[in-house]
DSSP file (Angstrom, degrees, kcal/mol; ACC not computed):
  #  RESIDUE AA STRUCTURE BP1 BP2  ACC     N-H-->O    O-->H-N    N-H-->O    O-->H-N    TCO  KAPPA ALPHA  PHI   PSI    X-CA   Y-CA   Z-CA
    1    1 A M              0   0    0      0, 0.0    61,-0.2     0, 0.0    62,-0.1   0.000 360.0 360.0 360.0 114.4  108.7   93.8  182.1
    2    2 A P        +     0   0    0      0, 0.0    59,-2.0     0, 0.0     2,-0.3  -0.338 360.0 175.5 -60.3 134.2  109.4   96.1  179.1
    3    3 A S  E     -A   60   0A   0     91,-0.3    91,-1.9    57,-0.2     2,-0.3  -0.966  16.2-175.7-139.6 153.7  106.4   98.3  178.3
    4    4 A S  E     -AB  59  93A   0     55,-2.4    55,-2.7    -2,-0.3     2,-0.3  -0.969   9.0-155.2-143.7 162.1  105.5  101.1  175.9
    5    5 A R  E     -AB  58  92A   0     87,-3.0    87,-2.3    -2,-0.3     2,-0.4  -0.967   6.2-167.3-139.9 155.6  102.5  103.4  175.5
    6    6 A A  E     -A   57   0A   0     51,-2.4    51,-3.0    -2,-0.3     2,-0.7  -0.998  13.3-150.5-140.4 138.3  100.8  105.4  172.8
    7    7 A D  E     -A   56   0A   0     -2,-0.4     2,-0.7    83,-0.3    49,-0.2  -0.943  20.4-162.4-108.3 110.1   98.1  108.0  173.1
    8    8 A V  E     -A   55   0A   0     47,-3.0    47,-2.6    -2,-0.7     2,-0.4  -0.841  14.1-134.0-103.3 113.2   96.1  107.8  169.8
    9    9 A A  E     +A   54   0A   0     -2,-0.7    45,-0.3    79,-0.3     2,-0.3  -0.506  49.7 129.4 -69.1 120.8   94.0  110.9  169.1
   10   10 A T    >   -     0   0    0     43,-1.5     3,-0.6    -2,-0.4    -2,-0.0  -0.916  57.0-140.8-167.8 144.8   90.5  109.8  167.9
   11   11 A E  T 3  S+     0   0    0     -2,-0.3     3,-0.2     1,-0.2    43,-0.1   0.503 103.9  61.2 -82.4  -4.9   86.9  110.6  168.8
   12   12 A H  T 3>  +     0   0    0      1,-0.2     4,-2.2    41,-0.1     5,-0.2  -0.034  62.7 126.5-111.5  29.5   86.1  106.9  168.3
   13   13 A A  H <> S+     0   0    0     -3,-0.6     4,-2.6    38,-0.4     5,-0.2   0.901  73.5  49.5 -57.0 -46.9   88.4  105.5  171.0
   14   14 A S  H  > S+     0   0    0     37,-0.3     4,-2.4     1,-0.2    -1,-0.2   0.908 110.2  51.5 -61.7 -42.1   85.7  103.5  172.8
   15   15 A R  H  > S+     0   0    0      1,-0.2     4,-2.5     2,-0.2    -1,-0.2   0.933 112.6  44.7 -60.0 -47.5   84.5  101.9  169.5
   16   16 A Y  H  X S+     0   0    0     -4,-2.2     4,-2.5     2,-0.2     5,-0.2   0.893 111.5  53.5 -67.5 -39.1   88.1  100.8  168.6
   17   17 A L  H  X S+     0   0    0     -4,-2.6     4,-2.2    -5,-0.2    -1,-0.2   0.946 113.2  42.9 -57.6 -49.6   88.7   99.5  172.1
   18   18 A Q  H  X S+     0   0    0     -4,-2.4     4,-2.6     1,-0.2     5,-0.2   0.884 112.8  52.6 -67.7 -39.0   85.6   97.3  172.0
   19   19 A Q  H  X S+     0   0    0     -4,-2.5     4,-2.5    -5,-0.2    -1,-0.2   0.930 111.0  46.8 -62.1 -45.0   86.2   96.2  168.4
   20   20 A L  H  X S+     0   0    0     -4,-2.5     4,-1.9     2,-0.2    -2,-0.2   0.919 113.4  48.3 -65.0 -43.1   89.8   95.0  169.2
   21   21 A C  H  X S+     0   0    0     -4,-2.2     4,-1.1    -5,-0.2    -2,-0.2   0.931 114.2  45.6 -63.6 -45.1   88.7   93.2  172.4
   22   22 A K  H  < S+     0   0    0     -4,-2.6     4,-0.5     1,-0.2     3,-0.4   0.891 109.5  56.9 -64.0 -38.4   85.8   91.5  170.6
   23   23 A H  H  < S+     0   0    0     -4,-2.5     3,-0.3    -5,-0.2    -1,-0.2   0.891 117.0  32.8 -59.7 -41.8   88.1   90.6  167.7
   24   24 A W  H >X S+     0   0    0     -4,-1.9     4,-2.5     1,-0.2     3,-1.6   0.489  92.3  94.1 -95.9  -3.7   90.6   88.8  170.0
   25   25 A A  T 3< S+     0   0    0     -4,-1.1    -1,-0.2    -3,-0.4     5,-0.2   0.780  81.6  56.6 -62.9 -27.2   88.1   87.4  172.6
   26   26 A H  T 34 S+     0   0    0     -4,-0.5    -1,-0.3    -3,-0.3    -2,-0.1   0.671 119.7  29.8 -77.5 -14.6   87.7   84.1  170.8
   27   27 A K  T <4 S+     0   0    0     -3,-1.6    -2,-0.2     1,-0.2    -1,-0.1   0.690 121.8  30.3-114.4 -27.9   91.5   83.5  171.0
   28   28 A F  S  < S-     0   0    0     -4,-2.5     2,-0.3    13,-0.0    -1,-0.2  -0.898  89.1 -85.6-135.7 158.0   92.8   85.2  174.1
   29   29 A P        +     0   0    0      0, 0.0    11,-2.5     0, 0.0     2,-0.4  -0.520  55.5 178.4 -64.6 127.3   91.7   86.1  177.6
   30   30 A V  E     -C   39   0A   0     -2,-0.3     2,-0.4     9,-0.2     9,-0.2  -0.991  20.5-178.4-137.0 139.3   89.9   89.5  177.3
   31   31 A E  E     +C   38   0A   0      7,-2.3     7,-3.0    -2,-0.4     2,-0.3  -0.997  23.6 148.8-132.0 135.8   88.1   91.8  179.7
   32   32 A F  E     +C   37   0A   0     -2,-0.4     5,-0.2     5,-0.2    -2,-0.0  -0.993  25.5 179.3-163.3 157.5   86.5   95.1  178.6
   33   33 A D        -     0   0    0      3,-2.5     3,-0.4    -2,-0.3    -2,-0.0  -0.781  61.6 -74.7-139.6-175.1   83.8   97.7  179.0
   34   34 A P  S    S+     0   0    0      0, 0.0   -16,-0.2     0, 0.0   -17,-0.1   0.724 129.9  28.6 -62.2 -19.8   83.3  100.9  176.9
   35   35 A T  S    S+     0   0    0      1,-0.2    15,-2.2    14,-0.1     2,-0.4   0.535 120.6  41.8-118.1  -7.2   86.2  102.7  178.5
   36   36 A H  E     + D   0  49A   0     -3,-0.4    -3,-2.5    13,-0.2     2,-0.3  -0.999  55.9 174.0-144.6 137.9   88.7  100.0  179.6
   37   37 A G  E     -CD  32  48A   0     11,-2.5    11,-3.0    -2,-0.4     2,-0.4  -0.998   9.8-169.8-144.3 148.1   90.1   96.9  178.0
   38   38 A K  E     -CD  31  47A   0     -7,-3.0    -7,-2.3    -2,-0.3     2,-0.4  -0.992   5.9-176.2-138.7 128.8   92.7   94.3  178.7
   39   39 A I  E     -CD  30  46A   0      7,-2.8     7,-2.7    -2,-0.4     2,-1.0  -0.991  15.5-154.5-128.6 125.8   93.9   91.6  176.3
   40   40 A D  E     - D   0  45A   0    -11,-2.5     5,-0.2    -2,-0.4     2,-0.1  -0.784  26.1-178.9-100.3  90.6   96.4   88.9  177.3
   41   41 A L        -     0   0    0      3,-2.1     3,-0.2    -2,-1.0   -13,-0.0  -0.344  42.9-108.9 -81.5 165.8   98.0   88.0  173.9
   42   42 A S  S    S+     0   0    0      1,-0.2     3,-0.1    -2,-0.1    -1,-0.1   0.822 122.3  50.9 -64.6 -29.1  100.6   85.3  173.4
   43   43 A L  S    S-     0   0    0      1,-0.3    20,-0.4    18,-0.1     2,-0.3   0.758 127.8 -72.2 -77.3 -25.8  103.1   88.1  172.7
   44   44 A G        -     0   0    0     -3,-0.2    -3,-2.1    17,-0.2     2,-0.3  -0.976  63.0 -47.0 158.0-169.1  102.2   90.1  175.9
   45   45 A R  E     -DE  40  60A   0     15,-2.4    15,-2.4    -2,-0.3     2,-0.4  -0.761  35.7-163.1-102.3 141.3   99.5   92.2  177.5
   46   46 A T  E     -DE  39  59A   0     -7,-2.7    -7,-2.8    -2,-0.3     2,-0.4  -0.993   6.9-174.1-121.3 126.5   97.6   95.1  176.0
   47   47 A V  E     -DE  38  58A   0     11,-3.0    11,-2.8    -2,-0.4     2,-0.4  -0.984   7.1-173.8-121.4 131.3   95.7   97.6  178.2
   48   48 A M  E     -DE  37  57A   0    -11,-3.0   -11,-2.5    -2,-0.4     2,-0.4  -0.960  12.4-171.4-128.8 143.9   93.6  100.3  176.7
   49   49 A N  E     -DE  36  56A   0      7,-2.4     7,-3.3    -2,-0.4     2,-0.4  -1.000  12.6-156.6-130.6 134.4   91.6  103.2  178.1
   50   50 A A  E     + E   0  55A   0    -15,-2.2     2,-0.2    -2,-0.4     5,-0.2  -0.896  16.8 165.4-114.0 138.5   89.3  105.3  176.0
   51   51 A D        -     0   0    0      3,-2.2   -38,-0.4    -2,-0.4   -37,-0.3  -0.740  55.8 -80.1-132.6-171.8   88.1  108.9  176.6
   52   52 A A  S    S+     0   0    0     -2,-0.2   -39,-0.1     1,-0.2     3,-0.1   0.709 125.2  27.1 -66.8 -20.4   86.4  111.4  174.4
   53   53 A S  S    S+     0   0    0      1,-0.2   -43,-1.5   -41,-0.1     2,-0.3   0.522 120.5  20.3-122.3  -6.6   89.5  112.5  172.6
   54   54 A A  E     -A    9   0A   0    -45,-0.3    -3,-2.2    -3,-0.2     2,-0.6  -0.999  54.8-127.9-161.2 157.8   92.0  109.5  172.6
   55   55 A L  E     -AE   8  50A   0    -47,-2.6   -47,-3.0    -2,-0.3     2,-0.6  -0.968  28.6-154.9-107.4 119.5   92.7  105.8  172.9
   56   56 A H  E     -AE   7  49A   0     -7,-3.3    -7,-2.4    -2,-0.6     2,-0.4  -0.865  15.8-173.6-100.9 119.0   95.4  105.3  175.5
   57   57 A I  E     -AE   6  48A   0    -51,-3.0   -51,-2.4    -2,-0.6     2,-0.4  -0.936  13.3-176.2-121.1 133.2   97.3  102.0  174.9
   58   58 A T  E     -AE   5  47A   0    -11,-2.8   -11,-3.0    -2,-0.4     2,-0.4  -0.998   7.0-172.0-125.0 128.4  100.0  100.3  177.0
   59   59 A V  E     +AE   4  46A   0    -55,-2.7   -55,-2.4    -2,-0.4     2,-0.3  -0.936   5.9 177.5-117.4 143.6  101.6   97.1  175.8
   60   60 A S  E     -AE   3  45A   0    -15,-2.4   -15,-2.4    -2,-0.4     2,-0.3  -0.993   3.7-178.0-145.4 150.3  104.0   95.0  177.9
   61   61 A T        -     0   0    0    -59,-2.0   -17,-0.2    -2,-0.3     6,-0.1  -0.986  34.2-132.6-147.3 151.9  105.8   91.7  177.3
   62   62 A D  S    S+     0   0    0     -2,-0.3     2,-0.7   -19,-0.2   -18,-0.1   0.765 100.6  62.6 -73.4 -25.9  108.1   89.4  179.3
   63   63 A D  S >  S-     0   0    0    -20,-0.4     3,-2.4     1,-0.1     4,-0.5  -0.885  71.7-158.5-106.5 106.7  110.4   89.3  176.2
   64   64 A G  G >  S+     0   0    0     -2,-0.7     3,-1.0     1,-0.3     4,-0.4   0.785  91.6  63.2 -54.7 -30.1  111.9   92.7  175.4
   65   65 A G  G 3  S+     0   0    0      1,-0.2     4,-0.3     2,-0.1    -1,-0.3   0.684 100.2  53.8 -69.0 -17.3  112.5   91.6  171.9
   66   66 A S  G <> S+     0   0    0     -3,-2.4     4,-2.6     1,-0.1    -1,-0.2   0.528  83.3  88.4 -92.8  -7.2  108.8   91.1  171.3
   67   67 A L  H <> S+     0   0    0     -3,-1.0     4,-2.6    -4,-0.5     5,-0.2   0.921  88.4  47.1 -61.5 -46.5  107.8   94.6  172.3
   68   68 A E  H  > S+     0   0    0     -4,-0.4     4,-2.1     1,-0.2    -1,-0.2   0.884 112.9  50.5 -63.2 -38.0  108.1   96.2  168.9
   69   69 A R  H  > S+     0   0    0     -4,-0.3     4,-2.6     2,-0.2    -1,-0.2   0.914 110.2  49.7 -64.8 -43.5  106.2   93.2  167.3
   70   70 A L  H  X S+     0   0    0     -4,-2.6     4,-2.5     2,-0.2     5,-0.3   0.918 109.5  51.7 -62.6 -43.8  103.4   93.6  169.9
   71   71 A E  H  X S+     0   0    0     -4,-2.6     4,-2.6     1,-0.2     5,-0.2   0.929 112.3  46.9 -55.4 -46.0  103.2   97.4  169.2
   72   72 A S  H  X S+     0   0    0     -4,-2.1     4,-2.8     2,-0.2     5,-0.2   0.904 111.2  49.8 -65.8 -43.5  102.9   96.7  165.5
   73   73 A V  H  X S+     0   0    0     -4,-2.6     4,-1.9     2,-0.2    -1,-0.2   0.931 114.7  44.2 -62.6 -46.2  100.3   93.9  165.8
   74   74 A V  H  X S+     0   0    0     -4,-2.5     4,-2.2     2,-0.2     5,-0.2   0.945 116.1  46.3 -64.9 -48.5   98.1   96.1  168.0
   75   75 A A  H  X S+     0   0    0     -4,-2.6     4,-2.6    -5,-0.3    -2,-0.2   0.915 111.5  51.9 -61.7 -44.0   98.5   99.3  165.9
   76   76 A D  H  X S+     0   0    0     -4,-2.8     4,-1.6    -5,-0.2    -1,-0.2   0.898 110.5  48.1 -62.2 -40.6   97.8   97.3  162.6
   77   77 A H  H  X S+     0   0    0     -4,-1.9     4,-1.6    -5,-0.2    -1,-0.2   0.931 112.9  47.1 -66.0 -44.8   94.6   95.8  163.9
   78   78 A I  H  X S+     0   0    0     -4,-2.2     4,-1.9     1,-0.2    -2,-0.2   0.903 108.6  55.8 -64.6 -39.4   93.3   99.2  165.2
   79   79 A K  H  < S+     0   0    0     -4,-2.6    -1,-0.2     1,-0.2    -2,-0.2   0.869 104.2  54.5 -60.4 -35.8   94.2  100.8  161.9
   80   80 A R  H >< S+     0   0    0     -4,-1.6     3,-0.9     1,-0.2    -1,-0.2   0.903 110.0  45.7 -64.7 -40.2   92.1   98.3  160.1
   81   81 A F  H 3< S+     0   0    0     -4,-1.6     3,-0.3     1,-0.2    -1,-0.2   0.817 114.3  50.5 -69.1 -29.3   89.1   99.1  162.2
   82   82 A A  T ><  +     0   0    0     -4,-1.9     3,-2.4     1,-0.2    -1,-0.2  -0.131  66.2 137.0-101.6  36.0   89.8  102.9  161.7
   83   83 A F  T <   +     0   0    0     -3,-0.9    -1,-0.2     1,-0.3    -2,-0.1   0.691  66.1  63.3 -61.1 -17.1   90.1  102.8  158.0
   84   84 A R  T 3  S+     0   0    0     -3,-0.3     2,-0.3     2,-0.0    -1,-0.3   0.600 108.7  39.3 -82.7 -10.1   88.0  106.0  157.7
   85   85 A E  S <  S-     0   0    0     -3,-2.4     2,-0.7    -6,-0.2    -3,-0.0  -0.957  82.1-116.1-138.1 157.6   90.6  108.0  159.6
   86   86 A E        -     0   0    0     -2,-0.3     2,-0.3     2,-0.0    -3,-0.1  -0.832  34.8-164.7 -95.1 111.6   94.4  108.3  159.7
   87   87 A L        -     0   0    0     -2,-0.7     2,-0.5    -5,-0.1   -77,-0.1  -0.734   7.9-146.7-100.0 147.8   95.6  107.3  163.2
   88   88 A S        -     0   0    0     -2,-0.3     2,-0.6   -79,-0.2   -79,-0.3  -0.957   6.8-165.5-116.5 126.2   99.1  108.0  164.5
   89   89 A F        +     0   0    0     -2,-0.5     2,-0.8   -81,-0.1   -81,-0.1  -0.927   8.1 178.4-111.4 107.6  100.8  105.7  167.0
   90   90 A D        -     0   0    0     -2,-0.6   -83,-0.3   -83,-0.2     2,-0.2  -0.798  18.6-156.8-110.3  86.9  103.8  107.3  168.6
   91   91 A W        +     0   0    0     -2,-0.8   -85,-0.2   -85,-0.1   -33,-0.1  -0.428  16.1 176.3 -70.3 133.8  105.1  104.5  170.9
   92   92 A K  E     -B    5   0A   0    -87,-2.3   -87,-3.0    -2,-0.2    -2,-0.0  -0.956  41.3 -87.1-132.7 151.1  107.1  105.7  173.9
   93   93 A P  E     -B    4   0A   0      0, 0.0   -89,-0.3     0, 0.0     3,-0.0  -0.357  46.4-129.6 -58.0 135.5  108.6  103.7  176.8
   94   94 A A        -     0   0    0    -91,-1.9   -91,-0.3   -35,-0.2     3,-0.1  -0.651  25.5-103.0 -87.0 144.4  106.0  103.4  179.6
   95   95 A P        -     0   0    0      0, 0.0    -1,-0.1     0, 0.0     2,-0.0  -0.354  47.7 -93.7 -62.5 145.8  107.1  104.3  183.2
   96   96 A A              0   0    0      1,-0.2     0, 0.0    -3,-0.0     0, 0.0  -0.350 360.0 360.0 -61.7 138.6  107.7  101.3  185.3
   97   97 A A              0   0    0     -3,-0.1    -1,-0.2    -2,-0.0     0, 0.0   0.471 360.0 360.0 -79.8 360.0  104.7  100.2  187.3
């Protein structure tokens, strides 16, 4: 399953994790608490972990051609929540699980 990850530096990681999970909870299966979230989107799965300095995001999909689209959808939504700060998403291939 193709996967990629991004470590996004922010002091508001938990807030963004929870906002994204709540945002998609009406449409997709979602599980979350303040430090961990999992969203099963139609494009693939998004797993997030928050700590005091960053939001760690891993996205994975059954269709390798959809990975870049999933990265973009997740990043664009988080950027909307984080309009007060400039976030950087540097997606890298995730190690195989």
